[in-house]
N, CA and C atoms of all chains as a GROMACS GRO file, in nm:
protein
  648
    1MET      N    1   4.128   9.540   8.196
    1MET     CA    2   3.993   9.590   8.218
    1MET      C    3   3.961   9.595   8.368
    2VAL      N    4   3.881   9.691   8.404
    2VAL     CA    5   3.838   9.707   8.543
    2VAL      C    6   3.686   9.685   8.548
    3LYS      N    7   3.643   9.603   8.643
    3LYS     CA    8   3.500   9.578   8.655
    3LYS      C    9   3.440   9.675   8.756
    4VAL      N   10   3.335   9.744   8.715
    4VAL     CA   11   3.270   9.841   8.804
    4VAL      C   12   3.129   9.791   8.834
    5GLU      N   13   3.101   9.774   8.963
    5GLU     CA   14   2.969   9.726   9.004
    5GLU      C   15   2.894   9.838   9.077
    6PHE      N   16   2.765   9.841   9.057
    6PHE     CA   17   2.680   9.944   9.118
    6PHE      C   18   2.588   9.872   9.215
    7LEU      N   19   2.608   9.897   9.345
    7LEU     CA   20   2.543   9.813   9.445
    7LEU      C   21   2.408   9.869   9.492
    8GLY      N   22   2.333   9.782   9.559
    8GLY     CA   23   2.208   9.821   9.621
    8GLY      C   24   2.110   9.880   9.523
    9PRO      N   25   2.053   9.997   9.558
    9PRO     CA   26   1.941  10.051   9.480
    9PRO      C   27   1.980  10.117   9.348
   10ILE      N   28   2.106  10.123   9.311
   10ILE     CA   29   2.143  10.194   9.189
   10ILE      C   30   2.081  10.127   9.066
   11ASN      N   31   2.069   9.996   9.073
   11ASN     CA   32   1.996   9.924   8.967
   11ASN      C   33   2.057   9.946   8.829
   12LYS      N   34   2.185   9.920   8.820
   12LYS     CA   35   2.255   9.935   8.693
   12LYS      C   36   2.350   9.816   8.679
   13GLU      N   37   2.354   9.760   8.560
   13GLU     CA   38   2.442   9.645   8.533
   13GLU      C   39   2.588   9.684   8.550
   14ALA      N   40   2.669   9.588   8.594
   14ALA     CA   41   2.814   9.610   8.605
   14ALA      C   42   2.871   9.636   8.465
   15VAL      N   43   2.979   9.714   8.462
   15VAL     CA   44   3.046   9.738   8.333
   15VAL      C   45   3.194   9.703   8.347
   16GLU      N   46   3.254   9.666   8.234
   16GLU     CA   47   3.400   9.642   8.231
   16GLU      C   48   3.460   9.750   8.143
   17ILE      N   49   3.549   9.828   8.199
   17ILE     CA   50   3.604   9.939   8.121
   17ILE      C   51   3.756   9.946   8.137
   18ASP      N   52   3.816  10.018   8.044
   18ASP     CA   53   3.961  10.030   8.042
   18ASP      C   54   4.000  10.167   8.100
   19VAL      N   55   4.024  10.171   8.230
   19VAL     CA   56   4.068  10.296   8.294
   19VAL      C   57   4.190  10.266   8.381
   20LYS      N   58   4.275  10.366   8.397
   20LYS     CA   59   4.403  10.344   8.467
   20LYS      C   60   4.398  10.390   8.613
   21ASN      N   61   4.301  10.472   8.645
   21ASN     CA   62   4.292  10.521   8.783
   21ASN      C   63   4.150  10.573   8.809
   22LEU      N   64   4.126  10.614   8.934
   22LEU     CA   65   3.990  10.657   8.971
   22LEU      C   66   3.952  10.789   8.904
   23LYS      N   67   4.051  10.872   8.874
   23LYS     CA   68   4.019  10.999   8.806
   23LYS      C   69   3.960  10.970   8.668
   24GLU      N   70   4.021  10.874   8.598
   24GLU     CA   71   3.968  10.836   8.467
   24GLU      C   72   3.828  10.775   8.479
   25LEU      N   73   3.810  10.698   8.586
   25LEU     CA   74   3.677  10.638   8.607
   25LEU      C   75   3.572  10.746   8.631
   26LYS      N   76   3.609  10.845   8.714
   26LYS     CA   77   3.518  10.957   8.741
   26LYS      C   78   3.478  11.025   8.610
   27GLU      N   79   3.576  11.048   8.524
   27GLU     CA   80   3.553  11.111   8.395
   27GLU      C   81   3.455  11.027   8.312
   28TYR      N   82   3.481  10.897   8.310
   28TYR     CA   83   3.399  10.805   8.231
   28TYR      C   84   3.254  10.805   8.282
   29LEU      N   85   3.239  10.799   8.416
   29LEU     CA   86   3.104  10.788   8.472
   29LEU      C   87   3.027  10.920   8.466
   30SER      N   88   3.101  11.030   8.452
   30SER     CA   89   3.034  11.161   8.452
   30SER      C   90   2.940  11.176   8.331
   31ASN      N   91   2.961  11.093   8.229
   31ASN     CA   92   2.874  11.101   8.110
   31ASN      C   93   2.747  11.018   8.123
   32ASP      N   94   2.736  10.946   8.236
   32ASP     CA   95   2.625  10.852   8.251
   32ASP      C   96   2.508  10.919   8.324
   33GLU      N   97   2.404  10.949   8.250
   33GLU     CA   98   2.288  11.019   8.307
   33GLU      C   99   2.222  10.939   8.420
   34GLU      N  100   2.220  10.806   8.406
   34GLU     CA  101   2.158  10.718   8.507
   34GLU      C  102   2.222  10.736   8.645
   35LEU      N  103   2.349  10.775   8.648
   35LEU     CA  104   2.424  10.777   8.774
   35LEU      C  105   2.428  10.913   8.840
   36LYS      N  106   2.383  11.014   8.772
   36LYS     CA  107   2.402  11.152   8.821
   36LYS      C  108   2.363  11.170   8.967
   37GLY      N  109   2.244  11.128   9.005
   37GLY     CA  110   2.201  11.147   9.143
   37GLY      C  111   2.277  11.061   9.242
   38TRP      N  112   2.330  10.950   9.197
   38TRP     CA  113   2.393  10.854   9.288
   38TRP      C  114   2.538  10.889   9.320
   39LEU      N  115   2.610  10.944   9.224
   39LEU     CA  116   2.754  10.965   9.248
   39LEU      C  117   2.778  11.066   9.360
   40GLU      N  118   2.684  11.159   9.380
   40GLU     CA  119   2.701  11.260   9.485
   40GLU      C  120   2.706  11.199   9.625
   41ASN      N  121   2.632  11.091   9.645
   41ASN     CA  122   2.626  11.036   9.781
   41ASN      C  123   2.680  10.894   9.792
   42SER      N  124   2.742  10.845   9.686
   42SER     CA  125   2.794  10.708   9.690
   42SER      C  126   2.943  10.705   9.724
   43ALA      N  127   2.979  10.603   9.801
   43ALA     CA  128   3.119  10.579   9.833
   43ALA      C  129   3.176  10.480   9.732
   44VAL      N  130   3.308  10.463   9.738
   44VAL     CA  131   3.375  10.381   9.637
   44VAL      C  132   3.468  10.281   9.707
   45ALA      N  133   3.461  10.157   9.663
   45ALA     CA  134   3.554  10.055   9.714
   45ALA      C  135   3.633   9.999   9.597
   46VAL      N  136   3.762   9.978   9.620
   46VAL     CA  137   3.848   9.912   9.521
   46VAL      C  138   3.888   9.778   9.581
   47ASN      N  139   3.853   9.673   9.511
   47ASN     CA  140   3.876   9.536   9.561
   47ASN      C  141   3.823   9.520   9.704
   48ASP      N  142   3.703   9.569   9.724
   48ASP     CA  143   3.629   9.556   9.851
   48ASP      C  144   3.686   9.637   9.968
   49LYS      N  145   3.774   9.734   9.939
   49LYS     CA  146   3.820   9.826  10.045
   49LYS      C  147   3.774   9.967  10.009
   50LEU      N  148   3.712  10.035  10.106
   50LEU     CA  149   3.669  10.172  10.079
   50LEU      C  150   3.789  10.262  10.054
   51VAL      N  151   3.775  10.354   9.961
   51VAL     CA  152   3.880  10.454   9.939
   51VAL      C  153   3.818  10.592   9.958
   52THR      N  154   3.900  10.687  10.002
   52THR     CA  155   3.845  10.820  10.030
   52THR      C  156   3.913  10.927   9.945
   53SER      N  157   3.996  10.884   9.851
   53SER     CA  158   4.063  10.980   9.764
   53SER      C  159   4.066  10.923   9.622
   54LEU      N  160   4.078  11.014   9.524
   54LEU     CA  161   4.083  10.968   9.384
   54LEU      C  162   4.223  10.926   9.342
   55ASP      N  163   4.321  10.945   9.430
   55ASP     CA  164   4.459  10.909   9.395
   55ASP      C  165   4.482  10.760   9.410
   56VAL      N  166   4.410  10.684   9.332
   56VAL     CA  167   4.421  10.538   9.338
   56VAL      C  168   4.439  10.487   9.194
   57GLU      N  169   4.551  10.417   9.174
   57GLU     CA  170   4.575  10.356   9.042
   57GLU      C  171   4.496  10.227   9.031
   58LEU      N  172   4.454  10.196   8.910
   58LEU     CA  173   4.379  10.072   8.888
   58LEU      C  174   4.454   9.986   8.788
   59LYS      N  175   4.452   9.855   8.811
   59LYS     CA  176   4.520   9.766   8.716
   59LYS      C  177   4.421   9.662   8.663
   60ASP      N  178   4.466   9.594   8.562
   60ASP     CA  179   4.382   9.494   8.497
   60ASP      C  180   4.329   9.395   8.602
   61GLY      N  181   4.199   9.371   8.601
   61GLY     CA  182   4.140   9.275   8.695
   61GLY      C  183   4.089   9.336   8.824
   62ASP      N  184   4.119   9.463   8.849
   62ASP     CA  185   4.067   9.527   8.972
   62ASP      C  186   3.915   9.539   8.964
   63ARG      N  187   3.855   9.540   9.084
   63ARG     CA  188   3.710   9.555   9.092
   63ARG      C  189   3.677   9.683   9.170
   64VAL      N  190   3.590   9.762   9.113
   64VAL     CA  191   3.546   9.884   9.181
   64VAL      C  192   3.397   9.868   9.212
   65ALA      N  193   3.360   9.905   9.335
   65ALA     CA  194   3.218   9.902   9.371
   65ALA      C  195   3.172  10.042   9.407
   66VAL      N  196   3.056  10.079   9.359
   66VAL     CA  197   2.995  10.208   9.392
   66VAL      C  198   2.884  10.179   9.493
   67LEU      N  199   2.900  10.236   9.615
   67LEU     CA  200   2.810  10.202   9.726
   67LEU      C  201   2.725  10.322   9.768
   68PRO      N  202   2.597  10.319   9.741
   68PRO     CA  203   2.509  10.428   9.787
   68PRO      C  204   2.493  10.425   9.940
   69PRO      N  205   2.428  10.527   9.998
   69PRO     CA  206   2.413  10.531  10.144
   69PRO      C  207   2.348  10.402  10.197
   70VAL      N  208   2.395  10.361  10.315
   70VAL     CA  209   2.356  10.230  10.369
   70VAL      C  210   2.254  10.243  10.483
   71CYS      N  211   2.184  10.136  10.506
   71CYS     CA  212   2.087  10.133  10.616
   71CYS      C  213   2.050   9.989  10.648
   72GLY      N  214   2.124   9.931  10.740
   72GLY     CA  215   2.091   9.794  10.780
   72GLY      C  216   1.999   9.795  10.901
   73GLY      N  217   1.958   9.678  10.941
   73GLY     CA  218   1.881   9.663  11.066
   73GLY      C  219   1.733   9.651  11.044
   74MET      N  220   3.086   8.552  11.458
   74MET     CA  221   3.007   8.472  11.366
   74MET      C  222   2.901   8.561  11.302
   75LEU      N  223   2.896   8.561  11.169
   75LEU     CA  224   2.798   8.640  11.096
   75LEU      C  225   2.718   8.545  11.008
   76GLU      N  226   2.588   8.552  11.021
   76GLU     CA  227   2.502   8.463  10.942
   76GLU      C  228   2.403   8.547  10.863
   77VAL      N  229   2.369   8.501  10.744
   77VAL     CA  230   2.266   8.571  10.667
   77VAL      C  231   2.154   8.472  10.632
   78PHE      N  232   2.034   8.526  10.627
   78PHE     CA  233   1.915   8.445  10.599
   78PHE      C  234   1.831   8.511  10.491
   79LYS      N  235   1.781   8.431  10.401
   79LYS     CA  236   1.684   8.483  10.304
   79LYS      C  237   1.550   8.494  10.376
   80GLY      N  238   1.496   8.616  10.386
   80GLY     CA  239   1.374   8.638  10.464
   80GLY      C  240   1.407   8.657  10.611
   81GLY      N  241   1.302   8.652  10.696
   81GLY     CA  242   1.319   8.681  10.838
   81GLY      C  243   1.418   8.587  10.907
   82VAL      N  244   1.487   8.641  11.007
   82VAL     CA  245   1.581   8.560  11.085
   82VAL      C  246   1.501   8.475  11.184
   83PRO      N  247   1.528   8.345  11.192
   83PRO     CA  248   1.459   8.261  11.292
   83PRO      C  249   1.514   8.292  11.432
   84VAL      N  250   1.444   8.375  11.505
   84VAL     CA  251   1.500   8.437  11.626
   84VAL      C  252   1.536   8.335  11.734
   85ILE      N  253   1.436   8.262  11.780
   85ILE     CA  254   1.460   8.177  11.896
   85ILE      C  255   1.558   8.063  11.866
   86PRO      N  256   1.544   7.992  11.754
   86PRO     CA  257   1.643   7.886  11.725
   86PRO      C  258   1.785   7.940  11.713
   87THR      N  259   1.799   8.061  11.656
   87THR     CA  260   1.933   8.117  11.640
   87THR      C  261   1.991   8.155  11.776
   88LEU      N  262   1.910   8.222  11.858
   88LEU     CA  263   1.959   8.260  11.992
   88LEU      C  264   1.992   8.136  12.074
   89GLU      N  265   1.910   8.035  12.061
   89GLU     CA  266   1.932   7.912  12.139
   89GLU      C  267   2.064   7.845  12.097
   90ARG      N  268   2.086   7.845  11.965
   90ARG     CA  269   2.210   7.786  11.913
   90ARG      C  270   2.331   7.862  11.964
   91TRP      N  271   2.325   7.997  11.960
   91TRP     CA  272   2.438   8.079  12.007
   91TRP      C  273   2.460   8.057  12.158
   92TYR      N  274   2.349   8.053  12.232
   92TYR     CA  275   2.358   8.032  12.377
   92TYR      C  276   2.426   7.899  12.408
   93GLU      N  277   2.381   7.793  12.339
   93GLU     CA  278   2.440   7.661  12.363
   93GLU      C  279   2.589   7.660  12.326
   94GLU      N  280   2.624   7.732  12.221
   94GLU     CA  281   2.762   7.730  12.174
   94GLU      C  282   2.858   7.801  12.270
   95PHE      N  283   2.811   7.907  12.334
   95PHE     CA  284   2.904   7.990  12.412
   95PHE      C  285   2.879   7.990  12.563
   96LYS      N  286   2.780   7.916  12.608
   96LYS     CA  287   2.744   7.925  12.751
   96LYS      C  288   2.853   7.873  12.844
   97LEU      N  289   2.944   7.791  12.794
   97LEU     CA  290   3.048   7.736  12.881
   97LEU      C  291   3.184   7.802  12.856
   98GLU      N  292   3.183   7.919  12.791
   98GLU     CA  293   3.311   7.985  12.760
   98GLU      C  294   3.345   8.097  12.859
   99GLY      N  295   3.277   8.100  12.973
   99GLY     CA  296   3.314   8.194  13.077
   99GLY      C  297   3.244   8.328  13.072
  100TYR      N  298   3.151   8.343  12.979
  100TYR     CA  299   3.075   8.469  12.973
  100TYR      C  300   2.960   8.463  13.073
  101GLY      N  301   2.950   8.568  13.156
  101GLY     CA  302   2.841   8.571  13.253
  101GLY      C  303   2.718   8.643  13.201
  102ALA      N  304   2.733   8.709  13.085
  102ALA     CA  305   2.620   8.785  13.030
  102ALA      C  306   2.608   8.758  12.881
  103MET      N  307   2.486   8.730  12.838
  103MET     CA  308   2.455   8.724  12.694
  103MET      C  309   2.343   8.825  12.673
  104ILE      N  310   2.372   8.930  12.594
  104ILE     CA  311   2.274   9.036  12.572
  104ILE      C  312   2.229   9.031  12.427
  105PRO      N  313   2.105   8.987  12.403
  105PRO     CA  314   2.058   8.983  12.264
  105PRO      C  315   1.991   9.113  12.224
  106PHE      N  316   2.000   9.146  12.097
  106PHE     CA  317   1.922   9.254  12.040
  106PHE      C  318   1.844   9.197  11.922
  107ILE      N  319   1.713   9.217  11.926
  107ILE     CA  320   1.625   9.162  11.822
  107ILE      C  321   1.558   9.278  11.751
  108GLY      N  322   1.593   9.298  11.626
  108GLY     CA  323   1.536   9.409  11.548
  108GLY      C  324   1.411   9.362  11.475
  109ILE      N  325   1.296   9.416  11.515
  109ILE     CA  326   1.167   9.371  11.461
  109ILE      C  327   1.116   9.474  11.360
  110VAL      N  328   1.063   9.427  11.249
  110VAL     CA  329   1.010   9.519  11.147
  110VAL      C  330   0.878   9.579  11.197
  111ARG      N  331   0.877   9.714  11.208
  111ARG     CA  332   0.759   9.787  11.257
  111ARG      C  333   0.663   9.820  11.143
  112PRO      N  334   0.534   9.832  11.175
  112PRO     CA  335   0.436   9.864  11.070
  112PRO      C  336   0.427  10.015  11.044
  113ASP      N  337   0.541  10.083  11.031
  113ASP     CA  338   0.540  10.229  11.011
  113ASP      C  339   0.490  10.266  10.871
  114ASN      N  340   0.416  10.375  10.864
  114ASN     CA  341   0.373  10.434  10.736
  114ASN      C  342   0.304  10.334  10.643
  115GLY      N  343   0.235  10.240  10.704
  115GLY     CA  344   0.157  10.147  10.623
  115GLY      C  345   0.238  10.048  10.542
  116ILE      N  346   0.365  10.027  10.580
  116ILE     CA  347   0.444   9.930  10.503
  116ILE      C  348   0.399   9.787  10.534
  117GLU      N  349   0.420   9.700  10.435
  117GLU     CA  350   0.391   9.558  10.456
  117GLU      C  351   0.515   9.487  10.511
  118GLY      N  352   0.628   9.545  10.485
  118GLY     CA  353   0.753   9.486  10.531
  118GLY      C  354   0.870   9.566  10.481
  119LEU      N  355   0.989   9.512  10.502
  119LEU     CA  356   1.112   9.573  10.451
  119LEU      C  357   1.180   9.470  10.360
  120SER      N  358   1.272   9.519  10.281
  120SER     CA  359   1.350   9.429  10.198
  120SER      C  360   1.495   9.477  10.201
  121PHE      N  361   1.587   9.386  10.186
  121PHE     CA  362   1.728   9.421  10.201
  121PHE      C  363   1.814   9.361  10.090
  122ASP      N  364   1.913   9.443  10.048
  122ASP     CA  365   2.024   9.392   9.969
  122ASP      C  366   2.146   9.399  10.059
  123LEU      N  367   2.233   9.302  10.050
  123LEU     CA  368   2.359   9.317  10.122
  123LEU      C  369   2.475   9.275  10.032
  124TYR      N  370   2.590   9.333  10.062
  124TYR     CA  371   2.710   9.302   9.984
  124TYR      C  372   2.804   9.224  10.076
  125LEU      N  373   2.795   9.093  10.063
  125LEU     CA  374   2.859   9.003  10.160
  125LEU      C  375   3.012   9.018  10.172
  126PRO      N  376   3.087   9.034  10.063
  126PRO     CA  377   3.233   9.045  10.082
  126PRO      C  378   3.272   9.158  10.178
  127MET      N  379   3.207   9.275  10.163
  127MET     CA  380   3.243   9.387  10.250
  127MET      C  381   3.173   9.380  10.386
  128LEU      N  382   3.061   9.311  10.390
  128LEU     CA  383   2.995   9.290  10.521
  128LEU      C  384   3.084   9.203  10.610
  129ASN      N  385   3.137   9.097  10.552
  129ASN     CA  386   3.229   9.011  10.628
  129ASN      C  387   3.353   9.087  10.672
  130GLU      N  388   3.405   9.170  10.584
  130GLU     CA  389   3.524   9.250  10.615
  130GLU      C  390   3.494   9.347  10.729
  131TRP      N  391   3.378   9.414  10.720
  131TRP     CA  392   3.338   9.508  10.826
  131TRP      C  393   3.327   9.436  10.961
  132PHE      N  394   3.272   9.315  10.958
  132PHE     CA  395   3.246   9.243  11.083
  132PHE      C  396   3.375   9.194  11.150
  133LYS      N  397   3.481   9.180  11.070
  133LYS     CA  398   3.606   9.124  11.124
  133LYS      C  399   3.655   9.197  11.248
  134LYS      N  400   3.644   9.332  11.245
  134LYS     CA  401   3.701   9.406  11.358
  134LYS      C  402   3.625   9.380  11.488
  135TRP      N  403   3.502   9.332  11.476
  135TRP     CA  404   3.424   9.298  11.595
  135TRP      C  405   3.446   9.154  11.640
  136GLN      N  406   3.528   9.082  11.567
  136GLN     CA  407   3.553   8.942  11.604
  136GLN      C  408   3.682   8.926  11.683
  137ASN      N  409   3.757   9.037  11.696
  137ASN     CA  410   3.889   9.025  11.758
  137ASN      C  411   3.897   9.097  11.891
  138LEU      N  412   3.786   9.105  11.962
  138LEU     CA  413   3.787   9.172  12.093
  138LEU      C  414   3.830   9.071  12.199
  139ASN      N  415   3.910   9.119  12.296
  139ASN     CA  416   3.962   9.028  12.399
  139ASN      C  417   3.854   8.986  12.498
  140ASP      N  418   3.767   9.082  12.530
  140ASP     CA  419   3.677   9.061  12.644
  140ASP      C  420   3.531   9.048  12.600
  141CYS      N  421   3.508   9.018  12.472
  141CYS     CA  422   3.370   9.018  12.423
  141CYS      C  423   3.358   8.932  12.298
  142LYS      N  424   3.249   8.860  12.289
  142LYS     CA  425   3.218   8.783  12.168
  142LYS      C  426   3.087   8.839  12.112
  143ILE      N  427   3.084   8.866  11.982
  143ILE     CA  428   2.961   8.917  11.921
  143ILE      C  429   2.919   8.823  11.808
  144THR      N  430   2.792   8.790  11.806
  144THR     CA  431   2.736   8.711  11.696
  144THR      C  432   2.626   8.795  11.632
  145MET      N  433   2.610   8.782  11.502
  145MET     CA  434   2.499   8.855  11.439
  145MET      C  435   2.441   8.778  11.322
  146ALA      N  436   2.314   8.808  11.292
  146ALA     CA  437   2.247   8.751  11.176
  146ALA      C  438   2.167   8.863  11.110
  147HIS      N  439   2.163   8.860  10.978
  147HIS     CA  440   2.086   8.962  10.906
  147HIS      C  441   2.015   8.898  10.788
  148SER      N  442   1.903   8.959  10.751
  148SER     CA  443   1.825   8.910  10.638
  148SER      C  444   1.868   8.971  10.508
  149PHE      N  445   1.842   8.899  10.398
  149PHE     CA  446   1.837   8.961  10.266
  149PHE      C  447   1.703   8.921  10.203
  150GLY      N  448   1.658   9.003  10.108
  150GLY     CA  449   1.525   8.979  10.054
  150GLY      C  450   1.419   9.036  10.148
  151ASP      N  451   1.298   8.986  10.135
  151ASP     CA  452   1.183   9.048  10.203
  151ASP      C  453   1.164   8.996  10.346
  152VAL      N  454   1.132   9.090  10.435
  152VAL     CA  455   1.104   9.058  10.575
  152VAL      C  456   0.976   9.132  10.613
  153MET      N  457   0.875   9.059  10.652
  153MET     CA  458   0.745   9.121  10.673
  153MET      C  459   0.734   9.180  10.814
  154VAL      N  460   0.636   9.269  10.832
  154VAL     CA  461   0.610   9.332  10.962
  154VAL      C  462   0.596   9.224  11.069
  155GLY      N  463   0.663   9.245  11.182
  155GLY     CA  464   0.659   9.149  11.293
  155GLY      C  465   0.771   9.047  11.287
  156GLU      N  466   0.834   9.035  11.172
  156GLU     CA  467   0.948   8.945  11.160
  156GLU      C  468   1.076   9.020  11.197
  157THR      N  469   1.185   8.947  11.207
  157THR     CA  470   1.313   9.006  11.249
  157THR      C  471   1.412   9.006  11.134
  158SER      N  472   1.473   9.125  11.112
  158SER     CA  473   1.570   9.136  11.003
  158SER      C  474   1.714   9.141  11.056
  159PHE      N  475   1.728   9.175  11.182
  159PHE     CA  476   1.862   9.189  11.241
  159PHE      C  477   1.861   9.132  11.381
  160LEU      N  478   1.953   9.043  11.406
  160LEU     CA  479   1.964   8.981  11.538
  160LEU      C  480   2.111   8.979  11.575
  161CYS      N  481   2.140   9.021  11.699
  161CYS     CA  482   2.278   9.005  11.742
  161CYS      C  483   2.280   8.969  11.890
  162ALA      N  484   2.392   8.920  11.935
  162ALA     CA  485   2.409   8.890  12.077
  162ALA      C  486   2.551   8.923  12.118
  163VAL      N  487   2.562   8.986  12.233
  163VAL     CA  488   2.692   9.026  12.287
  163VAL      C  489   2.718   8.942  12.412
  164PHE      N  490   2.832   8.877  12.414
  164PHE     CA  491   2.871   8.793  12.528
  164PHE      C  492   2.988   8.860  12.599
  165THR      N  493   2.970   8.888  12.728
  165THR     CA  494   3.079   8.946  12.807
  165THR      C  495   3.079   8.881  12.946
  166LYS      N  496   3.184   8.910  13.021
  166LYS     CA  497   3.191   8.852  13.155
  166LYS      C  498   3.079   8.908  13.243
  167HIS      N  499   3.063   9.043  13.236
  167HIS     CA  500   2.958   9.108  13.315
  167HIS      C  501   2.870   9.192  13.222
  168ARG      N  502   2.750   9.227  13.271
  168ARG     CA  503   2.655   9.296  13.183
  168ARG      C  504   2.698   9.438  13.146
  169THR      N  505   2.769   9.508  13.238
  169THR     CA  506   2.798   9.650  13.215
  169THR      C  507   2.872   9.672  13.084
  170GLU      N  508   2.983   9.599  13.064
  170GLU     CA  509   3.059   9.619  12.939
  170GLU      C  510   2.981   9.564  12.820
  171GLY      N  511   2.895   9.467  12.846
  171GLY     CA  512   2.814   9.411  12.738
  171GLY      C  513   2.719   9.513  12.679
  172PHE      N  514   2.651   9.590  12.765
  172PHE     CA  515   2.559   9.694  12.714
  172PHE      C  516   2.637   9.800  12.636
  173LYS      N  517   2.758   9.832  12.683
  173LYS     CA  518   2.841   9.931  12.613
  173LYS      C  519   2.878   9.880  12.474
  174TYR      N  520   2.925   9.757  12.468
  174TYR     CA  521   2.961   9.698  12.338
  174TYR      C  522   2.840   9.691  12.244
  175LEU      N  523   2.724   9.655  12.301
  175LEU     CA  524   2.605   9.642  12.216
  175LEU      C  525   2.573   9.775  12.149
  176GLU      N  526   2.578   9.883  12.228
  176GLU     CA  527   2.548  10.015  12.173
  176GLU      C  528   2.649  10.054  12.064
  177GLU      N  529   2.778  10.036  12.094
  177GLU     CA  530   2.882  10.070  11.997
  177GLU      C  531   2.870   9.987  11.870
  178PHE      N  532   2.843   9.859  11.888
  178PHE     CA  533   2.834   9.768  11.774
  178PHE      C  534   2.717   9.806  11.683
  179VAL      N  535   2.600   9.830  11.743
  179VAL     CA  536   2.483   9.860  11.661
  179VAL      C  537   2.500   9.995  11.591
  180GLU      N  538   2.560  10.092  11.660
  180GLU     CA  539   2.586  10.222  11.596
  180GLU      C  540   2.678  10.206  11.474
  181ASP      N  541   2.784  10.131  11.492
  181ASP     CA  542   2.879  10.108  11.382
  181ASP      C  543   2.810  10.032  11.268
  182PHE      N  544   2.730   9.935  11.306
  182PHE     CA  545   2.655   9.857  11.207
  182PHE      C  546   2.566   9.948  11.122
  183LYS      N  547   2.492  10.034  11.189
  183LYS     CA  548   2.398  10.123  11.117
  183LYS      C  549   2.472  10.217  11.022
  184ALA      N  550   2.592  10.261  11.064
  184ALA     CA  551   2.664  10.361  10.984
  184ALA      C  552   2.750  10.299  10.874
  185ASN      N  553   2.794  10.176  10.892
  185ASN     CA  554   2.899  10.124  10.802
  185ASN      C  555   2.874   9.990  10.736
  186ALA      N  556   2.777   9.913  10.783
  186ALA     CA  557   2.757   9.782  10.720
  186ALA      C  558   2.695   9.801  10.581
  187PRO      N  559   2.751   9.736  10.478
  187PRO     CA  560   2.702   9.756  10.341
  187PRO      C  561   2.571   9.681  10.314
  188ILE      N  562   2.465   9.742  10.365
  188ILE     CA  563   2.330   9.684  10.355
  188ILE      C  564   2.236   9.796  10.310
  189TRP      N  565   2.142   9.762  10.223
  189TRP     CA  566   2.047   9.862  10.172
  189TRP      C  567   1.906   9.817  10.202
  190LYS      N  568   1.828   9.911  10.255
  190LYS     CA  569   1.692   9.880  10.303
  190LYS      C  570   1.588   9.943  10.209
  191TYR      N  571   1.482   9.869  10.186
  191TYR     CA  572   1.372   9.915  10.103
  191TYR      C  573   1.241   9.895  10.181
  192ASP      N  574   1.147   9.987  10.162
  192ASP     CA  575   1.012   9.967  10.214
  192ASP      C  576   0.933   9.884  10.114
  193LEU      N  577   0.852   9.794  10.165
  193LEU     CA  578   0.759   9.722  10.079
  193LEU      C  579   0.621   9.782  10.101
  194LYS      N  580   0.573   9.852  10.000
  194LYS     CA  581   0.448   9.924  10.015
  194LYS      C  582   0.372   9.922   9.883
  195ASP      N  583   0.245   9.888   9.890
  195ASP     CA  584   0.159   9.883   9.771
  195ASP      C  585   0.224   9.801   9.659
  196GLY      N  586   0.284   9.692   9.697
  196GLY     CA  587   0.345   9.603   9.597
  196GLY      C  588   0.475   9.654   9.537
  197LYS      N  589   0.527   9.766   9.590
  197LYS     CA  590   0.652   9.820   9.535
  197LYS      C  591   0.765   9.807   9.636
  198ARG      N  592   0.888   9.810   9.585
  198ARG     CA  593   1.008   9.802   9.669
  198ARG      C  594   1.080   9.937   9.654
  199ILE      N  595   1.071  10.019   9.761
  199ILE     CA  596   1.117  10.159   9.752
  199ILE      C  597   1.237  10.180   9.845
  200PHE      N  598   1.349  10.224   9.787
  200PHE     CA  599   1.471  10.248   9.865
  200PHE      C  600   1.443  10.345   9.980
  201ALA      N  601   1.484  10.309  10.103
  201ALA     CA  602   1.459  10.391  10.222
  201ALA      C  603   1.566  10.499  10.232
  202SER      N  604   1.569  10.591  10.137
  202SER     CA  605   1.677  10.690  10.131
  202SER      C  606   1.677  10.782  10.253
  203ASP      N  607   1.559  10.804  10.312
  203ASP     CA  608   1.550  10.894  10.428
  203ASP      C  609   1.619  10.837  10.551
  204ARG      N  610   1.642  10.706  10.555
  204ARG     CA  611   1.706  10.643  10.672
  204ARG      C  612   1.851  10.600  10.642
  205ALA      N  613   1.897  10.627  10.521
  205ALA     CA  614   2.029  10.576  10.481
  205ALA      C  615   2.140  10.676  10.512
  206LYS      N  616   2.258  10.625  10.539
  206LYS     CA  617   2.373  10.711  10.575
  206LYS      C  618   2.485  10.691  10.474
  207GLU      N  619   2.547  10.803  10.436
  207GLU     CA  620   2.660  10.795  10.343
  207GLU      C  621   2.779  10.727  10.409
  208LEU      N  622   2.850  10.648  10.332
  208LEU     CA  623   2.973  10.584  10.380
  208LEU      C  624   3.090  10.683  10.368
  209PRO      N  625   3.200  10.658  10.440
  209PRO     CA  626   3.317  10.746  10.430
  209PRO      C  627   3.363  10.760  10.284
  210GLY      N  628   3.396  10.882  10.247
  210GLY     CA  629   3.444  10.907  10.110
  210GLY      C  630   3.331  10.926  10.010
  211ALA      N  631   3.208  10.928  10.057
  211ALA     CA  632   3.095  10.941   9.963
  211ALA      C  633   3.110  11.067   9.879
  212GLY      N  634   3.082  11.054   9.751
  212GLY     CA  635   3.084  11.171   9.662
  212GLY      C  636   3.212  11.191   9.585
  213ILE      N  637   3.314  11.107   9.608
  213ILE     CA  638   3.442  11.135   9.541
  213ILE      C  639   3.435  11.120   9.388
  214LEU      N  640   3.338  11.045   9.339
  214LEU     CA  641   3.327  11.031   9.193
  214LEU      C  642   3.234  11.135   9.131
  215SER      N  643   3.182  11.223   9.216
  215SER     CA  644   3.089  11.324   9.167
  215SER      C  645   3.165  11.442   9.108
  216SER      N  646   3.113  11.497   8.998
  216SER     CA  647   3.187  11.610   8.941
  216SER      C  648   3.131  11.742   8.989
   0.00000   0.00000   0.00000
């Protein structure tokens, strides 16, 4: 299982799902109406490292974070 | 050194502590930056979420400079107008490179630190989407 967390203002509980790579995750999340506006501008981290391509395999225990636009200070 | 505080950062005690810690390490300049919450658009304050694992990771690259030491503190939760949500200090041998590092550091912080800001207005906590910046790779999960 892969744990997917939605950070900051997305306001959605983490989910644990069975996906093998980011393409499958994209497919899975595309059905989620709550996320529609967020996925367009959110970045993705796998095990706390940002990724910029969907060509990433996922294994049991991996953690994915969905990060909306940031603004510190 | 990266520190986080629930609510406003205690400015003077934190700066004093950093000054005492590094004043004998050969730095001739300590340049502080104090980010104060402004009363823009009738807000009562700001509020912040931060994601500490990636914040620490982001800060690592600023901890390995040969000629500069950077310390920072940031708030999570609510910070009212007049309080400080972001504090940093740059220590260098001379002021010139210190001002350069300060500018680069704060720019990188604004663009890449995993922190989310909200306005506190009329009892509500509203995401400051107009001031937020997309991180690298944003949108890859969008269809």
